[in-house]
C-alpha positions, -999 to +999 in steps of 0.1 A: -232+519+209-255+493+219-245+470+250-258+446+273-261+451+310-271+424+332-294+413+305-307+443+294-295+458+261-291+497+267-274+525+244-249+545+254-228+570+239-189+558+226-158+555+246-172+553+276-148+535+304-163+506+327-165+531+357-187+553+340-210+526+328-213+518+366-216+552+375-244+558+349-263+529+362-260+543+396-238+517+415-212+527+436-180+515+421-162+504+454-193+482+461-195+462+425-177+434+408-180+439+374-175+411+346-171+424+306-179+395+283-173+365+310-142+383+323-142+393+361-125+426+362-106+443+396-118+472+404-086+491+399-092+482+362-127+502+357-113+532+345-086+518+322-112+495+308-132+510+275-164+497+270-173+487+230-203+478+211-220+448+217-199+440+247-220+421+277-214+437+315-228+419+344-229+440+371-232+426+413-236+449+439-229+438+477-258+448+500-245+450+537-269+437+563-288+403+563 
């Protein structure tokens, strides 16, 4: 399937969960805010959401420090 992650087109296997996509992008799911097609999701939903072809995913990672 083809999806967009943070503005970049990616081709991934079908039937991946949002959590799997986050992990494949080498983010820690506990430190990421994710939106799929403009809808911000709770971390508790990441493993239950199946990503579909043409989904647009935005991942924001929070980094401690200043």
